[in-house]
N, C-alpha and C positions, 0 to 999 in steps of 0.2 A: 504494500500500500504506500501511497505517496500523499503527504499532507501539505496543504497550502494555507497559511495563516496571514490575514491582513488586518491591520489596525488603522482606522480612519479617524482623523480629527476634523471637526467641522469649523467653518468660519463662525465668528461671533454673531453674525446676523442670520445664520441659518435658522429657519423656523421649525417648529415641532412638526408641522405638516410636511415640510420637505424631508425631514429625517424619517418620518413614518413612510413616506413614499419610497425612499431608498430601501428600507427594510422590506416593504411590500414587493417591490420590483425584484430585489435579490431573491426573495423566497419563491418567486415564480421560475427561477432559472432551472431547477431540477426537472421541471416538466419540458423544458426546451433543450436541455443538454443531458442526454442519458449517461454520459461518461461520469457525471457526478455520482459518487457512491454514497457519501454522507455529506450533508450540508447544513451548517448551523450559522445563523447570523443574528445579531441583536445589539442593542445599545448597552453601553457600560452601565453597571448597576449603581454607580455613583457612590461607592463606599470609600474608595481611596482617591484623594485629591491628586490631580496631575495625570490621571489615566487618559488614554485616548477615548473618544466618544462612542466608537462602534467597532465591532469585531466580526470577522468572517473566518470560519474554519471549514475547509473543504477537503474531502478525502477522495482519492482516485485509485484505480487499480494500477496505474502506471504513470510515468512521466509523460508519455504520449497522450494519455487521456487528459492530463492536466493542460497540456498545450492546446488540445481541442477546446477546452473550456476557456483558457486564456484568450484565444483568438476568435472565439465564437461571435458571430455578428450580434446576437441578442445580448450577450454579456457586454460586448463593446458599446452597444447602444445604451445600456443601463448606466455604464460609466460616463459616457459622454453627456447624456441628457439629464441624469439625476444626481450623480455623485460629483463630477467635476465642478459644477457650478457652486457647490457649497463646501468643497474640500480645501483644507488649508495644509494638511500634512498626511502622509501615508507611509507606513512601514510594513514590510512583508518578509516572510521566510517560508522556505519550502524544505521538506526533509522526508526521508524514507522512514516509515514506521513498521 
């Protein structure tokens, strides 16, 4: 298995509606991208100060399946239309599990 983790930080003027729309759109991706084995997304719980605002954890059977997801036009559209306009910072890591 191959895991991809992303942490997103929103702009200060990002609205709750915009953040909710990101979560909604990302949660629709497994229906469009069958290579996603497990997929969890959600806002930070707000317990620790300084955390990023949103997390994505995606599992794949292989690196090749991850690359399909990474480059998939539906995924790219979610990034361009809903994430990029309110994104201030992003960090990511991928590893074999």
